[in-house]
All heavy atoms as TSV, in Angstrom:
chain	resi	resn	atom	element	x	y	z
A	1	MET	N	N	-71.469	-49.278	66.418
A	1	MET	CA	C	-72.474	-48.372	66.946
A	1	MET	C	C	-73.314	-49.161	67.953
A	1	MET	O	O	-73.776	-50.253	67.672
A	1	MET	CB	C	-73.334	-47.848	65.795
A	1	MET	CG	C	-74.308	-46.790	66.194
A	1	MET	SD	S	-75.342	-46.240	64.827
A	1	MET	CE	C	-74.397	-44.876	64.226
A	2	SER	N	N	-73.508	-48.566	69.099
A	2	SER	CA	C	-74.261	-49.269	70.132
A	2	SER	C	C	-75.746	-49.266	69.792
A	2	SER	O	O	-76.224	-48.485	68.961
A	2	SER	CB	C	-74.023	-48.605	71.484
A	2	SER	OG	O	-74.664	-47.349	71.523
A	3	LEU	N	N	-76.437	-50.162	70.423
A	3	LEU	CA	C	-77.874	-50.304	70.188
A	3	LEU	C	C	-78.619	-49.021	70.563
A	3	LEU	O	O	-79.548	-48.605	69.875
A	3	LEU	CB	C	-78.411	-51.498	70.993
A	3	LEU	CG	C	-79.890	-51.798	70.851
A	3	LEU	CD1	C	-80.206	-52.134	69.391
A	3	LEU	CD2	C	-80.298	-52.927	71.756
A	4	LYS	N	N	-78.164	-48.385	71.660
A	4	LYS	CA	C	-78.808	-47.147	72.117
A	4	LYS	C	C	-78.678	-46.046	71.062
A	4	LYS	O	O	-79.648	-45.368	70.724
A	4	LYS	CB	C	-78.178	-46.711	73.432
A	4	LYS	CG	C	-78.790	-45.469	74.016
A	4	LYS	CD	C	-78.131	-45.101	75.320
A	4	LYS	CE	C	-78.669	-43.816	75.868
A	4	LYS	NZ	N	-77.994	-43.413	77.103
A	5	LYS	N	N	-77.477	-45.849	70.525
A	5	LYS	CA	C	-77.259	-44.804	69.518
A	5	LYS	C	C	-77.992	-45.127	68.224
A	5	LYS	O	O	-78.533	-44.246	67.562
A	5	LYS	CB	C	-75.771	-44.625	69.259
A	5	LYS	CG	C	-75.048	-43.995	70.417
A	5	LYS	CD	C	-73.695	-43.518	69.995
A	5	LYS	CE	C	-72.959	-42.966	71.172
A	5	LYS	NZ	N	-73.109	-41.549	71.318
A	6	LYS	N	N	-78.019	-46.391	67.860
A	6	LYS	CA	C	-78.704	-46.806	66.639
A	6	LYS	C	C	-80.205	-46.557	66.754
A	6	LYS	O	O	-80.835	-46.032	65.835
A	6	LYS	CB	C	-78.427	-48.281	66.380
A	6	LYS	CG	C	-78.883	-48.773	65.054
A	6	LYS	CD	C	-78.439	-50.203	64.837
A	6	LYS	CE	C	-78.822	-50.698	63.477
A	6	LYS	NZ	N	-78.414	-52.085	63.277
A	7	THR	N	N	-80.768	-46.906	67.900
A	7	THR	CA	C	-82.192	-46.684	68.134
A	7	THR	C	C	-82.506	-45.195	68.147
A	7	THR	O	O	-83.503	-44.749	67.577
A	7	THR	CB	C	-82.611	-47.321	69.481
A	7	THR	OG1	O	-82.261	-48.696	69.471
A	7	THR	CG2	C	-84.100	-47.173	69.714
A	8	GLN	N	N	-81.638	-44.421	68.790
A	8	GLN	CA	C	-81.839	-42.970	68.852
A	8	GLN	C	C	-81.815	-42.370	67.456
A	8	GLN	O	O	-82.648	-41.532	67.122
A	8	GLN	CB	C	-80.765	-42.348	69.735
A	8	GLN	CG	C	-80.957	-40.876	69.988
A	8	GLN	CD	C	-79.886	-40.318	70.909
A	8	GLN	OE1	O	-78.834	-40.930	71.093
A	8	GLN	NE2	N	-80.150	-39.166	71.485
A	9	LYS	N	N	-80.887	-42.792	66.618
A	9	LYS	CA	C	-80.790	-42.299	65.237
A	9	LYS	C	C	-82.038	-42.653	64.449
A	9	LYS	O	O	-82.580	-41.827	63.711
A	9	LYS	CB	C	-79.543	-42.896	64.569
A	9	LYS	CG	C	-79.403	-42.597	63.112
A	9	LYS	CD	C	-78.423	-41.483	62.893
A	9	LYS	CE	C	-78.102	-41.351	61.418
A	9	LYS	NZ	N	-78.886	-40.342	60.781
A	10	GLU	N	N	-82.508	-43.883	64.585
A	10	GLU	CA	C	-83.718	-44.307	63.870
A	10	GLU	C	C	-84.929	-43.500	64.308
A	10	GLU	O	O	-85.752	-43.099	63.476
A	10	GLU	CB	C	-83.958	-45.797	64.093
A	10	GLU	CG	C	-82.988	-46.687	63.367
A	10	GLU	CD	C	-83.217	-48.164	63.640
A	10	GLU	OE1	O	-84.223	-48.514	64.291
A	10	GLU	OE2	O	-82.368	-48.964	63.210
A	11	LEU	N	N	-85.035	-43.242	65.603
A	11	LEU	CA	C	-86.166	-42.449	66.101
A	11	LEU	C	C	-86.099	-41.008	65.604
A	11	LEU	O	O	-87.117	-40.422	65.228
A	11	LEU	CB	C	-86.204	-42.478	67.632
A	11	LEU	CG	C	-86.692	-43.789	68.250
A	11	LEU	CD1	C	-86.548	-43.740	69.764
A	11	LEU	CD2	C	-88.115	-44.095	67.863
A	12	GLN	N	N	-84.907	-40.432	65.571
A	12	GLN	CA	C	-84.765	-39.073	65.065
A	12	GLN	C	C	-85.128	-39.002	63.588
A	12	GLN	O	O	-85.802	-38.057	63.149
A	12	GLN	CB	C	-83.330	-38.580	65.271
A	12	GLN	CG	C	-83.006	-38.258	66.703
A	12	GLN	CD	C	-81.550	-37.888	66.898
A	12	GLN	OE1	O	-80.723	-38.085	66.014
A	12	GLN	NE2	N	-81.230	-37.353	68.076
A	13	ASP	N	N	-84.721	-39.995	62.815
A	13	ASP	CA	C	-85.074	-40.024	61.394
A	13	ASP	C	C	-86.583	-40.150	61.217
A	13	ASP	O	O	-87.177	-39.495	60.356
A	13	ASP	CB	C	-84.371	-41.188	60.684
A	13	ASP	CG	C	-82.875	-40.975	60.565
A	13	ASP	OD1	O	-82.422	-39.815	60.721
A	13	ASP	OD2	O	-82.159	-41.977	60.337
A	14	LYS	N	N	-87.209	-40.988	62.027
A	14	LYS	CA	C	-88.659	-41.191	61.939
A	14	LYS	C	C	-89.389	-39.904	62.306
A	14	LYS	O	O	-90.368	-39.525	61.652
A	14	LYS	CB	C	-89.072	-42.325	62.865
A	14	LYS	CG	C	-90.504	-42.766	62.694
A	14	LYS	CD	C	-90.774	-43.274	61.327
A	14	LYS	CE	C	-90.657	-44.756	61.279
A	14	LYS	NZ	N	-91.128	-45.305	60.003
A	15	ILE	N	N	-88.912	-39.193	63.322
A	15	ILE	CA	C	-89.537	-37.928	63.728
A	15	ILE	C	C	-89.403	-36.897	62.624
A	15	ILE	O	O	-90.359	-36.165	62.318
A	15	ILE	CB	C	-88.920	-37.416	65.049
A	15	ILE	CG1	C	-89.378	-38.308	66.203
A	15	ILE	CG2	C	-89.297	-35.968	65.311
A	15	ILE	CD1	C	-88.694	-38.012	67.516
A	16	LYS	N	N	-88.232	-36.829	61.975
A	16	LYS	CA	C	-88.055	-35.892	60.862
A	16	LYS	C	C	-89.005	-36.216	59.722
A	16	LYS	O	O	-89.568	-35.314	59.097
A	16	LYS	CB	C	-86.605	-35.921	60.369
A	16	LYS	CG	C	-85.653	-35.228	61.297
A	16	LYS	CD	C	-84.239	-35.272	60.760
A	16	LYS	CE	C	-83.276	-34.650	61.750
A	16	LYS	NZ	N	-81.884	-34.749	61.290
A	17	ASP	N	N	-89.198	-37.504	59.439
A	17	ASP	CA	C	-90.139	-37.905	58.389
A	17	ASP	C	C	-91.560	-37.478	58.728
A	17	ASP	O	O	-92.284	-36.955	57.870
A	17	ASP	CB	C	-90.099	-39.424	58.172
A	17	ASP	CG	C	-88.803	-39.904	57.551
A	17	ASP	OD1	O	-88.091	-39.063	56.955
A	17	ASP	OD2	O	-88.512	-41.107	57.655
A	18	ILE	N	N	-91.944	-37.677	59.968
A	18	ILE	CA	C	-93.303	-37.298	60.400
A	18	ILE	C	C	-93.474	-35.781	60.348
A	18	ILE	O	O	-94.506	-35.279	59.894
A	18	ILE	CB	C	-93.592	-37.852	61.812
A	18	ILE	CG1	C	-93.705	-39.380	61.752
A	18	ILE	CG2	C	-94.868	-37.256	62.387
A	18	ILE	CD1	C	-93.779	-40.049	63.111
A	19	GLU	N	N	-92.461	-35.041	60.783
A	19	GLU	CA	C	-92.541	-33.576	60.744
A	19	GLU	C	C	-92.658	-33.064	59.318
A	19	GLU	O	O	-93.417	-32.134	59.040
A	19	GLU	CB	C	-91.325	-32.965	61.428
A	19	GLU	CG	C	-91.348	-33.069	62.924
A	19	GLU	CD	C	-90.087	-32.544	63.577
A	19	GLU	OE1	O	-89.067	-32.366	62.874
A	19	GLU	OE2	O	-90.129	-32.310	64.795
A	20	SER	N	N	-91.920	-33.667	58.409
A	20	SER	CA	C	-92.008	-33.224	57.011
A	20	SER	C	C	-93.363	-33.564	56.418
A	20	SER	O	O	-93.910	-32.800	55.631
A	20	SER	CB	C	-90.879	-33.823	56.179
A	20	SER	OG	O	-91.030	-35.221	56.057
A	21	LEU	N	N	-93.931	-34.704	56.804
A	21	LEU	CA	C	-95.268	-35.081	56.338
A	21	LEU	C	C	-96.307	-34.093	56.853
A	21	LEU	O	O	-97.176	-33.643	56.099
A	21	LEU	CB	C	-95.611	-36.504	56.790
A	21	LEU	CG	C	-96.999	-36.999	56.412
A	21	LEU	CD1	C	-97.078	-37.213	54.901
A	21	LEU	CD2	C	-97.321	-38.287	57.134
A	22	ILE	N	N	-96.193	-33.727	58.124
A	22	ILE	CA	C	-97.132	-32.763	58.697
A	22	ILE	C	C	-96.978	-31.406	58.020
A	22	ILE	O	O	-97.965	-30.731	57.707
A	22	ILE	CB	C	-96.919	-32.642	60.219
A	22	ILE	CG1	C	-97.380	-33.928	60.908
A	22	ILE	CG2	C	-97.667	-31.444	60.788
A	22	ILE	CD1	C	-97.021	-34.007	62.369
A	23	ALA	N	N	-95.744	-30.987	57.770
A	23	ALA	CA	C	-95.513	-29.696	57.113
A	23	ALA	C	C	-96.056	-29.707	55.698
A	23	ALA	O	O	-96.518	-28.680	55.196
A	23	ALA	CB	C	-94.023	-29.381	57.099
A	24	GLU	N	N	-96.020	-30.860	55.053
A	24	GLU	CA	C	-96.477	-30.952	53.667
A	24	GLU	C	C	-97.993	-31.066	53.557
A	24	GLU	O	O	-98.604	-30.454	52.691
A	24	GLU	CB	C	-95.826	-32.183	53.019
A	24	GLU	CG	C	-96.124	-32.325	51.542
A	24	GLU	CD	C	-95.412	-33.534	50.957
A	24	GLU	OE1	O	-94.256	-33.767	51.317
A	24	GLU	OE2	O	-96.047	-34.226	50.148
A	25	LYS	N	N	-98.612	-31.822	54.439
A	25	LYS	CA	C	-100.036	-32.091	54.300
A	25	LYS	C	C	-100.871	-31.680	55.502
A	25	LYS	O	O	-102.078	-31.838	55.494
A	25	LYS	CB	C	-100.252	-33.589	54.058
A	25	LYS	CG	C	-99.571	-34.081	52.813
A	25	LYS	CD	C	-100.011	-35.466	52.460
A	25	LYS	CE	C	-99.240	-35.993	51.303
A	25	LYS	NZ	N	-99.762	-35.613	50.025
A	26	GLY	N	N	-100.245	-31.147	56.525
A	26	GLY	CA	C	-100.947	-30.834	57.760
A	26	GLY	C	C	-101.673	-29.506	57.712
A	26	GLY	O	O	-101.714	-28.809	56.697
A	27	VAL	N	N	-102.242	-29.159	58.849
A	27	VAL	CA	C	-102.964	-27.903	59.008
A	27	VAL	C	C	-101.981	-26.759	58.834
A	27	VAL	O	O	-100.912	-26.739	59.423
A	27	VAL	CB	C	-103.614	-27.833	60.409
A	27	VAL	CG1	C	-104.283	-26.485	60.625
A	27	VAL	CG2	C	-104.607	-28.952	60.579
A	28	GLY	N	N	-102.320	-25.822	57.980
A	28	GLY	CA	C	-101.479	-24.664	57.756
A	28	GLY	C	C	-100.403	-24.885	56.714
A	28	GLY	O	O	-99.564	-24.018	56.511
A	29	SER	N	N	-100.404	-26.024	56.059
A	29	SER	CA	C	-99.356	-26.295	55.074
A	29	SER	C	C	-99.470	-25.359	53.875
A	29	SER	O	O	-98.455	-24.952	53.309
A	29	SER	CB	C	-99.403	-27.750	54.622
A	29	SER	OG	O	-100.612	-28.044	53.957
A	30	ASP	N	N	-100.696	-25.013	53.499
A	30	ASP	CA	C	-100.869	-24.068	52.390
A	30	ASP	C	C	-100.315	-22.696	52.757
A	30	ASP	O	O	-99.647	-22.047	51.952
A	30	ASP	CB	C	-102.342	-23.927	52.015
A	30	ASP	CG	C	-102.892	-25.180	51.365
A	30	ASP	OD1	O	-102.084	-25.952	50.817
A	30	ASP	OD2	O	-104.117	-25.373	51.408
A	31	TYR	N	N	-100.592	-22.277	53.972
A	31	TYR	CA	C	-100.077	-20.991	54.443
A	31	TYR	C	C	-98.551	-21.011	54.478
A	31	TYR	O	O	-97.901	-20.048	54.092
A	31	TYR	CB	C	-100.639	-20.673	55.828
A	31	TYR	CG	C	-100.100	-19.401	56.405
A	31	TYR	CD1	C	-100.525	-18.169	55.926
A	31	TYR	CD2	C	-99.143	-19.419	57.400
A	31	TYR	CE1	C	-100.025	-16.985	56.435
A	31	TYR	CE2	C	-98.624	-18.251	57.913
A	31	TYR	CZ	C	-99.075	-17.036	57.430
A	31	TYR	OH	O	-98.567	-15.876	57.929
A	32	LEU	N	N	-97.992	-22.118	54.951
A	32	LEU	CA	C	-96.546	-22.247	55.026
A	32	LEU	C	C	-95.925	-22.192	53.633
A	32	LEU	O	O	-94.922	-21.515	53.418
A	32	LEU	CB	C	-96.156	-23.546	55.728
A	32	LEU	CG	C	-94.670	-23.842	55.867
A	32	LEU	CD1	C	-93.993	-22.769	56.724
A	32	LEU	CD2	C	-94.454	-25.214	56.480
A	33	SER	N	N	-96.529	-22.869	52.676
A	33	SER	CA	C	-96.015	-22.855	51.301
A	33	SER	C	C	-96.056	-21.442	50.732
A	33	SER	O	O	-95.111	-20.994	50.080
A	33	SER	CB	C	-96.836	-23.790	50.414
A	33	SER	OG	O	-96.737	-25.112	50.850
A	34	ARG	N	N	-97.155	-20.748	50.973
A	34	ARG	CA	C	-97.284	-19.378	50.490
A	34	ARG	C	C	-96.251	-18.462	51.138
A	34	ARG	O	O	-95.622	-17.635	50.471
A	34	ARG	CB	C	-98.689	-18.859	50.801
A	34	ARG	CG	C	-99.398	-18.312	49.606
A	34	ARG	CD	C	-100.813	-17.874	49.884
A	34	ARG	NE	N	-101.648	-19.002	50.267
A	34	ARG	CZ	C	-102.469	-19.021	51.315
A	34	ARG	NH1	N	-102.604	-17.955	52.065
A	34	ARG	NH2	N	-103.173	-20.088	51.605
A	35	ALA	N	N	-96.053	-18.634	52.440
A	35	ALA	CA	C	-95.083	-17.809	53.160
A	35	ALA	C	C	-93.664	-18.068	52.655
A	35	ALA	O	O	-92.871	-17.128	52.523
A	35	ALA	CB	C	-95.170	-18.091	54.653
A	36	GLU	N	N	-93.350	-19.326	52.343
A	36	GLU	CA	C	-92.020	-19.643	51.811
A	36	GLU	C	C	-91.817	-19.005	50.439
A	36	GLU	O	O	-90.736	-18.487	50.146
A	36	GLU	CB	C	-91.827	-21.157	51.719
A	36	GLU	CG	C	-91.648	-21.818	53.069
A	36	GLU	CD	C	-91.631	-23.333	52.982
A	36	GLU	OE1	O	-92.038	-23.899	51.939
A	36	GLU	OE2	O	-91.212	-23.958	53.971
A	37	ARG	N	N	-92.849	-19.013	49.596
A	37	ARG	CA	C	-92.750	-18.383	48.274
A	37	ARG	C	C	-92.566	-16.880	48.402
A	37	ARG	O	O	-91.754	-16.273	47.701
A	37	ARG	CB	C	-94.000	-18.686	47.444
A	37	ARG	CG	C	-93.951	-19.976	46.701
A	37	ARG	CD	C	-95.025	-20.056	45.640
A	37	ARG	NE	N	-96.347	-19.673	46.093
A	37	ARG	CZ	C	-97.262	-20.499	46.607
A	37	ARG	NH1	N	-96.983	-21.768	46.731
A	37	ARG	NH2	N	-98.430	-20.058	46.978
A	38	VAL	N	N	-93.331	-16.262	49.294
A	38	VAL	CA	C	-93.229	-14.818	49.495
A	38	VAL	C	C	-91.839	-14.467	50.002
A	38	VAL	O	O	-91.221	-13.500	49.536
A	38	VAL	CB	C	-94.311	-14.325	50.476
A	38	VAL	CG1	C	-94.039	-12.909	50.940
A	38	VAL	CG2	C	-95.681	-14.420	49.826
A	39	GLN	N	N	-91.311	-15.263	50.937
A	39	GLN	CA	C	-89.975	-15.004	51.470
A	39	GLN	C	C	-88.925	-15.126	50.378
A	39	GLN	O	O	-88.019	-14.304	50.282
A	39	GLN	CB	C	-89.665	-15.985	52.607
A	39	GLN	CG	C	-88.332	-15.747	53.271
A	39	GLN	CD	C	-88.305	-14.438	54.038
A	39	GLN	OE1	O	-89.256	-14.117	54.728
A	39	GLN	NE2	N	-87.239	-13.700	53.920
A	40	ARG	N	N	-89.045	-16.142	49.533
A	40	ARG	CA	C	-88.093	-16.328	48.432
A	40	ARG	C	C	-88.151	-15.154	47.470
A	40	ARG	O	O	-87.122	-14.599	47.075
A	40	ARG	CB	C	-88.403	-17.628	47.691
A	40	ARG	CG	C	-87.423	-17.925	46.562
A	40	ARG	CD	C	-87.925	-18.967	45.619
A	40	ARG	NE	N	-89.125	-18.486	44.953
A	40	ARG	CZ	C	-90.201	-19.220	44.705
A	40	ARG	NH1	N	-90.248	-20.468	45.056
A	40	ARG	NH2	N	-91.239	-18.708	44.082
A	41	ASP	N	N	-89.371	-14.739	47.108
A	41	ASP	CA	C	-89.527	-13.617	46.184
A	41	ASP	C	C	-88.983	-12.321	46.785
A	41	ASP	O	O	-88.361	-11.521	46.090
A	41	ASP	CB	C	-90.995	-13.444	45.798
A	41	ASP	CG	C	-91.512	-14.609	44.965
A	41	ASP	OD1	O	-90.679	-15.392	44.454
A	41	ASP	OD2	O	-92.747	-14.739	44.831
A	42	LEU	N	N	-89.209	-12.127	48.072
A	42	LEU	CA	C	-88.705	-10.932	48.745
A	42	LEU	C	C	-87.177	-10.933	48.765
A	42	LEU	O	O	-86.547	-9.904	48.505
A	42	LEU	CB	C	-89.248	-10.859	50.172
A	42	LEU	CG	C	-88.847	-9.652	50.994
A	42	LEU	CD1	C	-89.365	-8.374	50.345
A	42	LEU	CD2	C	-89.374	-9.769	52.405
A	43	ASN	N	N	-86.588	-12.082	49.039
A	43	ASN	CA	C	-85.121	-12.173	49.037
A	43	ASN	C	C	-84.564	-11.863	47.654
A	43	ASN	O	O	-83.569	-11.144	47.524
A	43	ASN	CB	C	-84.660	-13.559	49.487
A	43	ASN	CG	C	-84.860	-13.774	50.968
A	43	ASN	OD1	O	-85.019	-12.841	51.732
A	43	ASN	ND2	N	-84.861	-15.029	51.380
A	44	LEU	N	N	-85.188	-12.399	46.614
A	44	LEU	CA	C	-84.729	-12.122	45.252
A	44	LEU	C	C	-84.859	-10.641	44.918
A	44	LEU	O	O	-83.959	-10.056	44.305
A	44	LEU	CB	C	-85.519	-12.956	44.241
A	44	LEU	CG	C	-85.170	-14.437	44.195
A	44	LEU	CD1	C	-86.153	-15.179	43.297
A	44	LEU	CD2	C	-83.755	-14.640	43.711
A	45	ALA	N	N	-85.963	-10.038	45.322
A	45	ALA	CA	C	-86.165	-8.610	45.054
A	45	ALA	C	C	-85.109	-7.770	45.771
A	45	ALA	O	O	-84.581	-6.805	45.202
A	45	ALA	CB	C	-87.568	-8.194	45.488
A	46	LEU	N	N	-84.792	-8.133	47.014
A	46	LEU	CA	C	-83.771	-7.390	47.753
A	46	LEU	C	C	-82.394	-7.536	47.106
A	46	LEU	O	O	-81.639	-6.562	47.004
A	46	LEU	CB	C	-83.716	-7.857	49.205
A	46	LEU	CG	C	-84.887	-7.432	50.080
A	46	LEU	CD1	C	-84.807	-8.108	51.440
A	46	LEU	CD2	C	-84.909	-5.932	50.242
A	47	ILE	N	N	-82.074	-8.735	46.660
A	47	ILE	CA	C	-80.776	-8.951	46.007
A	47	ILE	C	C	-80.693	-8.154	44.713
A	47	ILE	O	O	-79.704	-7.464	44.446
A	47	ILE	CB	C	-80.549	-10.459	45.745
A	47	ILE	CG1	C	-80.296	-11.179	47.063
A	47	ILE	CG2	C	-79.391	-10.683	44.789
A	47	ILE	CD1	C	-80.283	-12.684	46.950
A	48	LEU	N	N	-81.740	-8.232	43.899
A	48	LEU	CA	C	-81.735	-7.500	42.634
A	48	LEU	C	C	-81.738	-5.991	42.853
A	48	LEU	O	O	-81.046	-5.249	42.151
A	48	LEU	CB	C	-82.924	-7.919	41.775
A	48	LEU	CG	C	-82.879	-9.363	41.255
A	48	LEU	CD1	C	-84.172	-9.703	40.526
A	48	LEU	CD2	C	-81.684	-9.575	40.359
A	49	GLY	N	N	-82.504	-5.521	43.820
A	49	GLY	CA	C	-82.532	-4.093	44.132
A	49	GLY	C	C	-81.187	-3.595	44.635
A	49	GLY	O	O	-80.728	-2.522	44.246
A	50	GLY	N	N	-80.553	-4.375	45.499
A	50	GLY	CA	C	-79.229	-4.006	46.006
A	50	GLY	C	C	-78.200	-3.967	44.900
A	50	GLY	O	O	-77.359	-3.060	44.837
A	51	THR	N	N	-78.266	-4.945	44.008
A	51	THR	CA	C	-77.341	-4.987	42.878
A	51	THR	C	C	-77.545	-3.778	41.972
A	51	THR	O	O	-76.578	-3.152	41.529
A	51	THR	CB	C	-77.528	-6.291	42.074
A	51	THR	OG1	O	-77.344	-7.401	42.958
A	51	THR	CG2	C	-76.555	-6.389	40.933
A	52	ALA	N	N	-78.793	-3.443	41.712
A	52	ALA	CA	C	-79.083	-2.280	40.867
A	52	ALA	C	C	-78.575	-0.994	41.522
A	52	ALA	O	O	-78.031	-0.119	40.840
A	52	ALA	CB	C	-80.580	-2.194	40.600
A	53	ALA	N	N	-78.739	-0.887	42.830
A	53	ALA	CA	C	-78.271	0.314	43.530
A	53	ALA	C	C	-76.754	0.431	43.464
A	53	ALA	O	O	-76.211	1.514	43.227
A	53	ALA	CB	C	-78.742	0.284	44.984
A	54	VAL	N	N	-76.057	-0.685	43.658
A	54	VAL	CA	C	-74.593	-0.656	43.593
A	54	VAL	C	C	-74.124	-0.313	42.182
A	54	VAL	O	O	-73.216	0.509	42.001
A	54	VAL	CB	C	-74.002	-2.013	44.058
A	54	VAL	CG1	C	-72.524	-2.118	43.727
A	54	VAL	CG2	C	-74.231	-2.203	45.554
A	55	LEU	N	N	-74.749	-0.920	41.185
A	55	LEU	CA	C	-74.368	-0.614	39.802
A	55	LEU	C	C	-74.661	0.842	39.458
A	55	LEU	O	O	-73.868	1.498	38.777
A	55	LEU	CB	C	-75.096	-1.545	38.839
A	55	LEU	CG	C	-74.608	-2.991	38.828
A	55	LEU	CD1	C	-75.507	-3.842	37.931
A	55	LEU	CD2	C	-73.176	-3.069	38.368
A	56	GLY	N	N	-75.786	1.363	39.941
A	56	GLY	CA	C	-76.117	2.764	39.699
A	56	GLY	C	C	-75.132	3.709	40.357
A	56	GLY	O	O	-74.700	4.694	39.758
A	57	ALA	N	N	-74.754	3.398	41.589
A	57	ALA	CA	C	-73.783	4.242	42.293
A	57	ALA	C	C	-72.430	4.191	41.600
A	57	ALA	O	O	-71.741	5.214	41.481
A	57	ALA	CB	C	-73.658	3.791	43.748
A	58	THR	N	N	-72.056	3.010	41.129
A	58	THR	CA	C	-70.786	2.870	40.412
A	58	THR	C	C	-70.805	3.658	39.110
A	58	THR	O	O	-69.849	4.363	38.780
A	58	THR	CB	C	-70.495	1.379	40.123
A	58	THR	OG1	O	-70.501	0.660	41.354
A	58	THR	CG2	C	-69.173	1.191	39.436
A	59	ALA	N	N	-71.901	3.548	38.380
A	59	ALA	CA	C	-72.018	4.282	37.116
A	59	ALA	C	C	-71.978	5.790	37.368
A	59	ALA	O	O	-71.335	6.531	36.614
A	59	ALA	CB	C	-73.307	3.892	36.403
A	60	LEU	N	N	-72.639	6.243	38.408
A	60	LEU	CA	C	-72.630	7.660	38.742
A	60	LEU	C	C	-71.222	8.126	39.111
A	60	LEU	O	O	-70.779	9.198	38.671
A	60	LEU	CB	C	-73.595	7.938	39.901
A	60	LEU	CG	C	-73.737	9.382	40.345
A	60	LEU	CD1	C	-74.324	10.219	39.207
A	60	LEU	CD2	C	-74.598	9.475	41.578
A	61	ALA	N	N	-70.503	7.338	39.889
A	61	ALA	CA	C	-69.140	7.695	40.280
A	61	ALA	C	C	-68.231	7.750	39.054
A	61	ALA	O	O	-67.413	8.670	38.934
A	61	ALA	CB	C	-68.616	6.694	41.296
A	62	ILE	N	N	-68.362	6.793	38.174
A	62	ILE	CA	C	-67.534	6.791	36.960
A	62	ILE	C	C	-67.870	8.002	36.089
A	62	ILE	O	O	-66.988	8.661	35.557
A	62	ILE	CB	C	-67.722	5.465	36.177
A	62	ILE	CG1	C	-67.095	4.312	36.945
A	62	ILE	CG2	C	-67.130	5.561	34.776
A	62	ILE	CD1	C	-67.397	2.940	36.363
A	63	TYR	N	N	-69.150	8.305	35.958
A	63	TYR	CA	C	-69.583	9.448	35.149
A	63	TYR	C	C	-69.019	10.754	35.711
A	63	TYR	O	O	-68.505	11.587	34.970
A	63	TYR	CB	C	-71.107	9.488	35.078
A	63	TYR	CG	C	-71.653	10.664	34.354
A	63	TYR	CD1	C	-71.571	10.743	32.963
A	63	TYR	CD2	C	-72.249	11.714	35.038
A	63	TYR	CE1	C	-72.074	11.824	32.278
A	63	TYR	CE2	C	-72.768	12.812	34.370
A	63	TYR	CZ	C	-72.685	12.863	32.995
A	63	TYR	OH	O	-73.175	13.946	32.325
A	64	LYS	N	N	-69.101	10.916	37.023
A	64	LYS	CA	C	-68.592	12.141	37.637
A	64	LYS	C	C	-67.070	12.203	37.560
A	64	LYS	O	O	-66.507	13.277	37.374
A	64	LYS	CB	C	-69.043	12.221	39.104
A	64	LYS	CG	C	-70.498	12.588	39.228
A	64	LYS	CD	C	-70.817	12.967	40.644
A	64	LYS	CE	C	-72.234	13.490	40.660
A	64	LYS	NZ	N	-72.471	14.371	41.777
A	65	PHE	N	N	-66.388	11.077	37.693
A	65	PHE	CA	C	-64.937	11.061	37.643
A	65	PHE	C	C	-64.454	11.436	36.237
A	65	PHE	O	O	-63.501	12.181	36.079
A	65	PHE	CB	C	-64.427	9.673	38.032
A	65	PHE	CG	C	-62.937	9.552	37.985
A	65	PHE	CD1	C	-62.137	10.201	38.937
A	65	PHE	CD2	C	-62.310	8.797	37.015
A	65	PHE	CE1	C	-60.762	10.095	38.900
A	65	PHE	CE2	C	-60.929	8.694	36.974
A	65	PHE	CZ	C	-60.159	9.336	37.926
A	66	ARG	N	N	-65.122	10.940	35.216
A	66	ARG	CA	C	-64.720	11.258	33.852
A	66	ARG	C	C	-65.071	12.698	33.481
A	66	ARG	O	O	-64.440	13.287	32.621
A	66	ARG	CB	C	-65.417	10.309	32.850
A	66	ARG	CG	C	-64.830	8.938	32.869
A	66	ARG	CD	C	-65.330	8.127	31.734
A	66	ARG	NE	N	-64.723	6.810	31.765
A	66	ARG	CZ	C	-65.013	5.851	30.938
A	66	ARG	NH1	N	-65.914	6.035	30.000
A	66	ARG	NH2	N	-64.414	4.693	31.015
A	67	GLY	N	N	-66.078	13.260	34.138
A	67	GLY	CA	C	-66.492	14.627	33.851
A	67	GLY	C	C	-65.499	15.665	34.362
A	67	GLY	O	O	-65.451	16.776	33.848
A	68	GLU	N	N	-64.717	15.314	35.341
A	68	GLU	CA	C	-63.779	16.296	35.921
A	68	GLU	C	C	-62.558	16.501	35.096
A	68	GLU	O	O	-62.024	15.862	34.356
A	68	GLU	CB	C	-63.373	15.861	37.324
A	68	GLU	CG	C	-64.522	15.974	38.296
A	68	GLU	CD	C	-64.098	15.565	39.704
A	68	GLU	OE1	O	-62.900	15.317	39.931
A	68	GLU	OE2	O	-64.964	15.503	40.551
């Protein structure tokens, strides 16, 4: 690995470390944490709601098919 690529890699790693530190302890980090939790909860609710809808539609189809 050339010196240029090695230096570039080290600088990119250092920048990622600094960005993560700022995201963790910087201005707006509390808001960011809250937004990430809300997004996670919303995704879980959508997955569970979609699953319930599919299961309900399947149960309804089976019920109607057996009724005929």
